C-alpha positions as CSV (number, residue, x, y, z in Angstrom):
1,M,-148.6,3.3,-97.7
2,K,-144.7,3.7,-98.6
3,P,-144.2,6.8,-101.2
4,L,-143.9,5.3,-105.2
5,A,-141.2,7.9,-106.7
6,P,-138.8,6.7,-104.7
7,F,-139.1,3.2,-105.7
8,L,-139.6,3.1,-108.9
9,A,-136.3,6.2,-108.8
10,E,-134.4,3.4,-107.6
11,K,-135.7,0.5,-109.9
12,L,-134.7,2.4,-112.9
13,K,-131.3,3.2,-111.2
14,R,-130.6,-0.3,-111.2
15,R,-132.3,-0.7,-114.8
16,E,-135.0,-2.8,-113.8
17,R,-138.1,-3.5,-115.9
18,V,-140.9,-1.7,-114.1
19,M,-144.5,-2.1,-114.5
20,M,-146.8,0.7,-113.6
21,I,-150.4,-0.6,-112.8
22,R,-153.2,1.8,-112.7
23,I,-157.3,1.8,-112.5
24,D,-158.4,4.3,-114.6
25,E,-161.9,3.3,-114.0
26,A,-163.8,2.0,-111.1
27,V,-167.6,1.2,-111.4
28,G,-169.6,-0.3,-108.4
29,S,-168.4,-1.8,-105.6
30,T,-164.7,-1.9,-105.8
31,P,-162.2,-2.3,-103.8
32,R,-159.8,0.7,-104.4
33,E,-160.8,3.7,-106.6
34,A,-159.8,5.2,-109.9
35,G,-156.4,6.6,-109.7
36,A,-155.1,3.8,-107.5
37,T,-151.5,2.8,-108.7
38,M,-148.5,-0.2,-107.7
39,L,-146.0,-0.6,-109.6
40,V,-144.3,-4.4,-110.5
41,T,-140.9,-5.7,-111.1
42,A,-139.8,-9.2,-111.9
43,N,-139.4,-9.9,-107.7
44,D,-140.9,-6.9,-106.0
45,A,-144.0,-4.9,-105.6
46,L,-145.3,-1.4,-103.8
47,G,-148.5,0.1,-103.7
48,S,-152.0,-1.4,-103.9
49,I,-154.9,-1.6,-106.1
50,G,-157.1,-3.3,-103.6
51,G,-155.7,-6.4,-103.3
52,G,-157.5,-10.0,-103.4
53,Q,-157.8,-11.5,-106.8
54,L,-157.6,-8.4,-108.4
55,E,-154.2,-7.5,-107.3
56,F,-153.0,-10.6,-107.7
57,H,-154.4,-11.4,-111.2
58,A,-152.9,-7.8,-112.0
59,I,-149.1,-8.7,-111.0
60,D,-149.4,-12.1,-112.6
61,V,-150.2,-10.3,-116.2
62,A,-147.6,-7.6,-115.3
63,R,-145.0,-10.3,-114.7
64,E,-146.2,-12.1,-117.9
65,M,-146.0,-8.8,-119.9
66,M,-142.5,-7.9,-119.0
67,A,-141.2,-11.7,-119.5
68,T,-142.5,-11.2,-123.1
69,G,-141.6,-7.8,-123.8
70,E,-145.1,-6.3,-124.2
71,S,-145.5,-3.0,-122.7
72,E,-148.6,-1.8,-122.4
73,R,-152.2,-3.2,-122.0
74,A,-155.9,-2.2,-120.8
75,I,-158.1,-4.9,-119.1
76,D,-161.7,-4.6,-118.4
77,L,-162.5,-7.1,-115.4
78,P,-165.9,-7.1,-113.8
79,L,-165.7,-8.3,-109.8
80,G,-167.2,-11.3,-108.4
81,P,-167.4,-15.0,-109.7
82,H,-164.9,-13.9,-112.6
83,L,-162.1,-13.2,-110.1
84,G,-163.5,-15.3,-107.0
85,Q,-164.2,-11.7,-105.3
86,C,-167.5,-10.5,-103.4
87,C,-167.0,-6.9,-105.1
88,G,-169.7,-6.6,-107.5
89,G,-168.4,-3.9,-109.5
90,R,-166.1,-3.3,-112.2
91,V,-162.9,-2.1,-113.3
92,L,-160.6,-0.8,-115.9
93,V,-157.0,-1.6,-115.2
94,H,-154.1,-0.3,-117.3
95,L,-150.4,-1.7,-117.4
96,R,-147.7,0.0,-119.0
97,I,-143.6,0.1,-118.6
98,A,-143.0,3.2,-116.1
99,D,-139.9,5.1,-117.3
100,E,-138.1,8.6,-115.6
101,A,-141.1,10.9,-116.8
102,D,-143.1,8.7,-114.7
103,V,-141.0,9.4,-111.2
104,A,-141.9,13.0,-111.3
105,A,-145.4,12.2,-112.0
106,L,-145.6,9.9,-108.9
107,A,-143.6,12.6,-106.7
108,R,-146.5,14.9,-107.3
109,A,-149.3,12.3,-106.6
110,D,-147.1,11.6,-103.1
111,E,-147.0,14.8,-102.3
112,A,-151.2,14.8,-103.0
113,E,-151.5,11.8,-100.8
114,L,-149.3,13.1,-98.0
115,A,-151.2,16.2,-98.1
116,R,-154.5,14.1,-97.4
117,D,-152.8,12.5,-94.7
118,A,-153.5,13.3,-91.3
119,E,-151.4,15.7,-89.3
120,A,-151.3,14.0,-85.6
121,L,-149.7,15.8,-83.0
122,I,-149.3,14.1,-79.7
123,F,-148.1,16.0,-76.2
124,G,-146.5,13.8,-73.9
125,A,-143.9,10.8,-74.4
126,G,-145.0,8.3,-71.8
127,H,-146.3,5.6,-72.5
128,T,-149.7,5.8,-74.0
129,G,-147.9,8.9,-76.1
130,R,-145.4,6.6,-77.8
131,A,-147.9,3.5,-77.9
132,L,-150.1,6.1,-79.9
133,A,-147.1,7.3,-82.0
134,R,-146.1,3.6,-82.8
135,M,-149.6,3.0,-84.1
136,L,-150.0,5.9,-86.2
137,A,-146.7,5.3,-87.9
138,L,-148.4,2.3,-89.2
139,L,-150.7,4.6,-90.8
140,P,-151.2,7.2,-93.5
141,S,-150.3,10.0,-90.8
142,Q,-148.2,12.8,-90.3
143,T,-147.1,12.2,-86.8
144,R,-145.2,14.7,-84.7
145,L,-144.7,13.2,-80.9
146,I,-143.6,16.6,-78.5
147,D,-142.6,16.6,-74.9
148,D,-140.7,19.0,-72.9
149,R,-138.6,16.5,-71.6
150,D,-135.0,15.6,-72.8
151,G,-134.6,11.3,-73.3
152,V,-138.0,10.7,-74.3
153,F,-137.5,9.7,-77.8
154,D,-135.4,6.3,-78.1
155,D,-136.4,3.6,-79.9
156,L,-139.6,5.3,-82.1
157,P,-139.9,4.7,-86.3
158,A,-137.9,6.7,-88.1
159,S,-141.4,8.7,-89.7
160,I,-142.2,10.1,-86.6
161,S,-141.1,13.5,-85.9
162,C,-140.0,13.8,-82.5
163,E,-139.7,17.5,-81.1
164,R,-138.6,18.5,-77.8
165,L,-140.0,21.9,-77.3
166,D,-139.3,24.2,-73.8
167,D,-142.9,25.6,-74.7
168,P,-145.2,22.8,-76.5
169,E,-147.6,25.0,-77.2
170,D,-145.6,26.5,-80.3
171,A,-146.7,23.4,-82.0
172,I,-150.4,24.0,-81.8
173,R,-150.1,27.7,-82.9
174,S,-148.1,26.1,-86.5
175,A,-149.8,23.7,-87.0
176,S,-152.0,23.2,-89.9
177,P,-156.0,23.2,-90.5
178,H,-157.4,20.1,-89.9
179,A,-155.2,18.7,-87.7
180,A,-155.6,16.1,-84.7
181,Y,-154.2,17.0,-81.3
182,V,-153.8,14.1,-78.4
183,I,-152.9,15.7,-74.8
184,L,-151.4,13.3,-72.3
185,T,-148.1,15.2,-70.8
186,H,-146.7,14.7,-67.2
187,S,-148.6,18.0,-66.2
188,H,-152.3,18.3,-65.7
189,A,-151.6,22.2,-65.7
190,L,-150.0,21.8,-69.3
191,D,-152.8,19.1,-70.7
192,Y,-155.2,22.6,-69.6
193,R,-153.2,24.7,-71.4
194,L,-152.7,23.0,-74.8
195,A,-155.9,21.7,-74.4
196,D,-157.5,25.5,-74.4
197,A,-155.2,26.3,-77.1
198,A,-156.1,23.6,-79.5
199,L,-159.7,24.6,-79.4
200,R,-159.4,27.7,-79.7
201,R,-158.0,27.4,-83.3
202,G,-161.3,26.8,-84.1
203,D,-159.9,24.3,-87.0
204,A,-159.2,21.1,-85.3
205,A,-160.1,17.4,-86.3
206,Y,-159.8,16.1,-83.3
207,V,-159.0,17.8,-80.2
208,G,-158.5,14.7,-77.5
209,M,-156.8,14.8,-73.7
210,I,-156.0,12.0,-71.1
211,G,-158.1,11.7,-68.3
212,S,-161.1,10.7,-66.2
213,K,-164.9,12.6,-66.5
214,T,-163.6,14.3,-63.1
215,K,-160.8,15.9,-64.8
216,R,-163.3,16.9,-68.0
217,A,-165.1,18.4,-65.4
218,R,-162.3,20.4,-64.0
219,F,-161.1,21.6,-67.5
220,E,-164.7,22.6,-68.6
221,K,-165.3,24.8,-65.6
222,W,-161.5,26.5,-66.1
223,F,-161.7,26.9,-69.7
224,I,-165.3,28.5,-69.4
225,Q,-164.0,30.9,-66.6
226,R,-161.3,31.9,-69.4
227,G,-163.7,32.6,-71.8
228,G,-164.1,29.7,-73.4
229,T,-167.8,28.3,-74.5
230,R,-169.7,25.5,-74.5
231,A,-169.8,24.8,-78.2
232,A,-166.2,24.7,-77.9
233,L,-166.0,22.4,-75.1
234,K,-168.3,19.8,-77.6
235,R,-165.4,19.3,-79.6
236,L,-162.6,17.8,-76.6
237,T,-163.0,14.4,-76.3
238,C,-162.1,13.4,-72.8
239,P,-161.3,10.8,-71.9
240,I,-159.6,9.4,-75.1
241,G,-160.0,5.8,-76.1
242,G,-163.6,5.0,-75.7
243,G,-165.5,5.5,-72.7
244,D,-167.1,2.1,-73.0
245,V,-163.9,0.3,-73.0
246,R,-162.5,-1.0,-69.3
247,D,-159.0,-2.1,-70.7
248,K,-156.3,1.2,-69.9
249,R,-153.4,-0.4,-71.2
250,P,-151.9,1.9,-73.6
251,E,-151.8,0.0,-76.3
252,I,-155.3,-0.7,-76.5
253,I,-156.3,3.4,-75.5
254,A,-153.7,4.1,-78.8
255,A,-155.9,1.8,-80.9
256,L,-159.0,3.0,-80.1
257,T,-157.8,6.3,-80.3
258,A,-156.1,6.3,-83.5
259,A,-159.0,5.0,-85.2
260,D,-161.1,8.2,-84.0
261,I,-158.0,10.3,-85.5
262,V,-158.2,8.7,-88.8
263,R,-161.8,9.1,-89.0
264,A,-162.0,12.6,-87.5
265,V,-159.7,13.9,-89.7
266,H,-161.2,12.5,-93.0
267,L,-164.8,13.7,-91.8
268,S,-163.4,17.3,-90.9
269,R,-161.4,17.6,-94.4
270,A,-164.4,16.4,-96.1
271,S,-166.8,18.8,-94.4
272,A,-164.1,21.9,-95.4
273,E,-164.5,20.7,-99.1
274,G,-168.2,20.3,-99.1
275,D,-168.6,24.0,-97.7
276,M,-166.3,25.2,-100.2
277,N,-167.9,23.5,-102.7
278,G,-171.3,24.7,-101.9
279,R,-169.7,28.6,-102.1
280,A,-168.3,27.6,-105.4
281,A,-171.5,26.7,-106.5
């Protein structure tokens, strides 16, 4: 999802009227949670409050308000037959004209949202690494593609951070907690070293290494000989991309791995937040 603050700043700079639509309250089964926000102009929109008839209705109301000069309104919407949606909950939607003060508020919200996104470090810009980077570029993630070779970062989305490092292990040392590490370099020896470093951090949401069951068995023996533990090895995914799918095309592996990463990062952060809340209590 693109950040809202730059969109609003640009529209206001052009003196366009912008309506902010926000879910203030969500009860029961709803497509989005309280706080979900979108911006609407006469001809454009960014963000989402859940899609479907709920969102279409809110956009229609917003544009009607802009046309008539109405600046603010709250609408209480029961979902289901009233809107033709299958959700059975209710949302309180707040619509109002956005102003310059909202740019700073949305920038803070964008920053907080970015902090929630998965940080994914992909080691190896080969076919599968590039396919995975492109896949993650479509998702809420901070994607870093890392390689020790020159000339391997062409034709990739601008949102991907492409890093040429003599020692890719440096990126593991500086990564944030709950990051995902996907290791698929041109060298088995480098793969082993990177997987070892990622597992020893102890705070990775996901550690995946491309390879076969044989490669995993060899890595496990090597890792234990270096003082690694069986408990740490339980956090390693190898092969990546789902062992129950035989299609090994890079794009298929990338799609399955991307889903695993998003799930793992959310579960890791939720677990950490639960531990913190438990200590606070």
